[in-house]
N, C-alpha and C positions, 0 to 999 in steps of 0.2 A: 753221143757226148755233148754236154751242155757248154755253151759259150760262156766264159766268165763275165762277159759284159751284160748278160741277161739280168733283169731285176730279180732279186731273190724273193720278192713277194709271190712269184709264180710257184715257188716251191711250197708244197703243202706239208702235211704232218708226217711225211716220210713215205708216202705211197709212190712218189716219183723221185727217187734219188738220182743224183748225177753219178755216172759211171765212167771210170777211166781205166784204160788198159796199160798196166805198168808191170815192172819186174820187181820182185821182192829181193832186197839186198841182205837184210838180216836185222837183228836187234841186239841191244846191249843195255845193261843196267847203268843208270846215272844217279847222281846225288842231288842235283838242282833241277827243279821243275820249270822255272821261268828264266833260265839263263841262256842267252844266245850262244855264248862261248861254250857252255856245257853241251849244248846240242850239236855245235860244230865239231867238238872233240868226239862226241859219240858217233857222228856220221863218219868222221875220219877213221875211227876204230872199226866201224862196220865195213867200210870200203876196204880197209887193210885186210880184214878177215876174209872178205869175198875174193880179193886178189890171191890170197894164199891158197884158197880152194878154187883156183881158176880152172881146174879140171872139170868141175861141175858147171852145168849151165844154170843161169839164174832162172828162178821159177817165175813163170808168167801168171799174173793174177789180175782179177777185175776188182778195182777199188771203188766202192760205192759210198757216197757222202750224202747224208740227209740230216735233218734236225734230230733224228734219233741217235746219230753217231756215225761211225765208220765201220763198214763191213767189207771183208775180203773174201772173194769167191774164186773157185777154180773155174777158168773160162771154158773148159771142155765139159766137165761133169756138172758144173753149177753148184757144187757142194760148198757150203759155208765153212771157211777155214778159221775165221776169227771175227768176233763182234766186240766193238769197243763203244760203250755208251758215251754220249757227248758230255755227260757230267764227270767222266773220268779222264777226259782229255785236258791237259793243263797247258800245252804249248804245241804250236805247229808252225812250220815255215818252209820256204824253199831255200836250200842251203846257199850261202853266199859264195863259198869257194867252189863247190861242185853244183853249178846252176841247173843241172839236170836231175838233181836229187830232191825229193820231197820227204820230210821227216816230221813225225809228231811224237809227243811224250804223253804217256798214259800211266795211270796208277793201277797196279795189280793188287788183288786181295792178298793180305798177309798169309793166308793159308795156301797160296799157290805160288809156285816158281816155274818159270817157263824154261823148258828144256830145249824145245825147237819150235819152229813157227807153227802155231795152231795146236801145240801139244802141251798140256799143263800137267804137272805132277804134284800130288799133295805133299805138304811138308808139315808135320806135326811137331817139329822141334821148336817152332817159334811160338811164343806166347800169344794169347788172344789180344793183348794190348800193344803188340809190336807195330811200328809205323808201316804204312803202305810202301810197297816196292815201286819205284819209278823206272820205266823202261822206254827206251827210244827205238822206234821202228823207222826204217829207211826204205824208200822205194825209188827205183830208177825210172825216170820218165823219158819218153822218146825225144822230147824237145824241152828247151828251157821254158817256153811259153806254157807248156802243159803243167810243169811243176808249179809255176806261179798260179795257174788256174786252179789246181787242186788246193793250194793254200788259201786262195781267196774264197773258194767254195766252202771250205771248212769254216772260215771266219764268218761267212754269211749264214751258215747253218747254226752257228752259235747264237747269232742275233735272232734268227727265226725260232730257235728252240726257246729262247727267253721270252719271246712274244707269245708263243703257244703256252708256256708255263703261266704267264700272267693271265691269259684268257681262261685257262683251266681253273686258276685260283679264284678269279671273279665269278665264274659259273658255280664253283663249289660253294663259295660264300653266299651267293644269291640263293642257291638251292637250300642251304641250311637256314637262311632267313625265312624262306617260304615255308619250310617244314615247321619252324618254330611258330610262325604266325598261324599256320593251320592248326597246330596243336593247341595254342592258346584259344583260338576261336572255338575249337571243339570242346575244350574244358568249360569255357564260358557258356556255351549252348547247353551242355549237360547240367551245369550248375543252375542255370535259370529254369530249366525244365523241372528239376527236383524241387526247387524253392516254390515254384508255382503249384506243385502237387501237394506239398506238405504245409504250406502257410496260408492261412485265410486272412487276406489283407482287407482292411476297411475301404481303402481307396487306392487309386493308382499312385498317388503321392507317397503313401505308406510303402507300397511295393518298391518304388524307386529308391526311397531312403534306406530300406532294409537291404536291397541288393547292392547299394554302394558301400555298405559296411564290410570290413574284412571278416573272414571266418576265424573267430578267436577260439583258442583252446587253452583251458586252465589246467595245468599239470600240478598235482599235489603229491608230494612225497612225504609219507609219514614214517618217522623214525621212532619205533617203540622199544623202550628199554625193558628187556625181559630178564635182567640179572636177578637171580633168586636172593642175592644178598641185600636187596633193597629192604628198608625197614618196614614198609607197608606190606610187603609180601611175607616177611618173617613173622609179623604179628598175626596175619590172617591170609592163608593161601588163596582164599576165595576172592581176594581183591584182584588177583591176576586175571581171573575169569571175568570179573566185572569190567576191568579195564579193556580187555580184549573185545568183549561184546560192544562196549561203547565205541571203540575205535572202528569196528566193522560197520556199525550203524552210521557213524560219522562219515566214513569213506563212501558208503552207498548214497548218503545224502549229497555228497559232492558230485558223484556221478549223475545223480538225478537232476541236478540243476541245469545241465546242458548236455546234449548228446555228444558233443566234441570233447568233453572233459576227460582227462586221463588221471589214473591213480596208480601209485606204487607204495608198497608197504615193506619196510625193512625192519628186521629184528636185530637188536643189539644185545648180545650176550657177553659174558665175562671172558669167553675164549674165541668167539667168532662172530661174524656178521653175515646175515643171509637174507636174500630176498624172499619174502613171504608171498608177495604178489607184485607184478606178474612173475610167473616161473619161466625160466629159459626152456626153449624147445616147444613141444606140443602142449597146449593147455590141458589141464586135467579134465577128464570126462566126468561130468556130474549129472545126476538125474534131476530133471526139473521138478520143482515143488509147486503144487497148485496154489495160485494166488501170489506167487513171488516172481519177480522179474528174473530172467535167466542170468543176467550179468551179476545181480546181487547174490544169487545162489552160488555162482562161480567164485566170487570174491570171498564169501563166507567159508565155503568148503576148502578152498585153496589155502587161505590164511591159517585156519585151524589145523589142517593136515601138516603143513610145512612147519608150523610152530611146535606141534607135537613131536615131529621128527627131530627138530633142533634140540629140544629139551631132553628127549630120550637119549640122543647120541652125545650129549655134552659130558665132558669128563667130570669126575668128582671134585667138588669145590672144597678147598681147605682154607678156612678162615674167610676174612673179608676180601673181596676182589673188586676191582674197579670195572665199570662198564666201558666198553670201547665206543663211546659216543662220538669222539672226534673222527675216528676211522669210518664209522657208519655214515656220518655226515659227508665225509669225503666221497664215499661210494654214491651217495645221493647226488652230489654235484656231478660226478661222472655220468650218472644215468641221465640227468637233465641235459648235459652237453650232447650225449648221444641222441636223445630225442630231438634236440634242436638241429642236429646234423641230418637226420633222416626225415624231417618234416616235409610236407608238401609245399611247393613254391607258393608264396603269397599268404601262407598261414602264419599268424602271430601267436606265439606260445607265451603265456604268463605263468612262470614257475615259482613255486614256494615250497619250503621245507617246514614241517611241523615236528618238533621234538617233544615226545611225551616221556618223562622220566621221573623216577622217585629216588634216584641215587644222590649221593653227596657230591660236594665239590671235588673235581679231579684236576688239581693243579699240575700234576705230572704231564698232562696233555695240553699244557698252555700253548706251546708253539704250534701244535697242530690245530688247535682251536683258532688261533689268530690267522693262520693261513686259510682256513676254511671261511672265516668271516670276511676277510678282505677279498677273497676270490668270489664269494657270493655277491659282495657289493659291486665288484667290477662287472659281473655278469647280470646285474639287476635281478638277483634272486633274493626273495624275502625269506628270512628265517624267523619262525614263530616258536615259542617255547611254552609248554604247559608243565610247570613243576608240581608234582603230586605231593611232595613232602616238605623239603627245605628250600630256602632261597638259594639260587645259584648265580653268583656274581659274574662268572665267566660267560655264561649263556645270556645274562642280561646285557653284557657288552655286545654280544653277537646280534641280539635283537635291535639294540640301539644303532649299531653300525649299518645294518641292512634295512632298517625301517620296519622291522617286524613288531609283533605284539608279544609281550611277556606277561604271563599270568601265574601267580602262586595260588593254587587251587584251595579255596577255603574249606570245602567239604568233598571228600572222595565220592560220596554218594551222588553228587550232582555233576559228575564228570561229563556225561553226555550233554546235559543242558549247557554247561559252560563251553564245550566244544562247538555246539551249534550256534551259540550266541556270539562268541568272540572270534573263533577261528574259521567258521564256515564262510563268511563273506570274504571276497577278494580284497586286496589293498585299496582298490579304487572305491569299492562300496563302503569300506570302513570309515571313509571320511564323512559319510552322511549319517553315521550311526553314533549313538551314545555308548561308548565303550569304557571299561575301567581306565582311570587315569594312569599315565605312565609312571613307573616307579623310579626312584632315584638310583642311577646306575653307579655301581662301585667299580671304578676304573683302576683299582690296584693291580699291580703286576705281580707275577709269580717269580721268585728267585730261581736261578738255574742250578743252585747248589742243593737246596733242600725242597724245591718245588712247593714253596709256601708263599701265600700272599703277604706282601710287605708294604708298609707305608713309606719307608725311607730306605734306600739301598745304594749300592755302588754300581755304576754303569761303565762297561768297557768302552773306551773311546774308539776302538777299531771295529768290533762286531756288535756293539750295543747289547751285550749280555748283561743281565742284572744279577747282582749278588747281594745277599743280606749282610755279609761281613767282608771286610777288606782283605784282599789277597794280592800278593805281589805279582802273581802270574795268572792270566786269564785261562781258565780251564777249557774254554771253548775254542779260542783261536791261538792260545799259548803265547800271547803277547806279554812281554816283561815290562812292568810299570816302573817308573823311576820313583824311588822312595823319597818323599819330601825331606829336605834337610831340616834339622832342628832349628828352631828360632833362636837366633843369637841374642844373648843377654845384652841389655843396654849398658854401656860403660858408665861407671859411677863418676859423678862430677867431683872434681877436685875442689876442696875448700880453699877459698882465697883468703890468705892471711892479710890482715889489715894492720 
């Protein structure tokens, strides 16, 4: 038995607990965990119950106290009858009225109810979010001094357990920092070895300058309008094949600029939007063509195969239908966000979207367009537009808002040349090139009632919806406007008789 005056620093992490020979009085459920009065009432209840059952002898037990908690053993067989973690003990004391009694309060799991000492029965009637059950255990000590010693030992065990937890937290944090530093050092070593193998530097200064630069990655997402209702396709169906070949060559040129560059191609149809490249899941298996880079072959075969499947499975078109350009651009933004989320640490991705379309203005998608433009501006994503047929004022606004380039194609036969000249350089490189001058942007808004661009309209003061004609009720937020009162006529002046 340990003297309660011994310093608690001698108590290690639970290998040498303090053991006391006591008698178990019993236990009862209480409501308050940190109340001395509640504990005293619980001890009184336990003692009363023990007196009622005076025909039975009190059970002798060995009470072990350590920073791990309290353990109760059978002194004869050594069998563990109960283990209470120190983190589940909320209160302990030597009872003031019954000075030979030591009691502590612990919380039980809500799935367990105690039927007798050391025996727990499962209770499935309580829900998983029910509060924990608080139970007071009382022990009869041979002397008042022993009861006080047990209480002080438990209190010191609390302090020792907190110190051990702090030490373990510091060790765990230090170990995580060491692992992180080792991982960064390994990545730097591997990166330097690869650069030394692949790059032929002229001098040591060139090598230091190159290694200090971050590994940039340019992500290009091409949105290709494949709606058959476009005028250029209705005039000549071969124009679609020409545009597709130009887009594939342009995408391969982007990949050829830098090994870290990424490419994605989305097809915009009148009924659906689909990724042409890359495809989800396992990449398509293609046979390598002599004289062509494997990645270029994969891009070409994948785009053509996926586009053929999309056109073949598209429903029959009745009349003129709009292209789902705004929705496709939304998918492009989501793809860019996912690539930024899974990128390697320290990699900087410069993302941009190129829209190639020959469709007319789609004022019905005005709100979606505006959401896409301002989201791209917030994420520093550039939107470029190559209009194959007519000028598109809404897409002009998107290019102007995000800092992109808008081009109305003069000749469809020169599509690839214009793509390589205007849209292949990244935004940083474009500042050093002579590009077509920016066009005057038409910032007219589309009304919410007829989806048409208007010069002058009526704006709801609550939700900022725009209407081409006055309405007493806003069709968007259902706000009722006050009708202006008619202007009162000026009273006639009375003639003054002279």
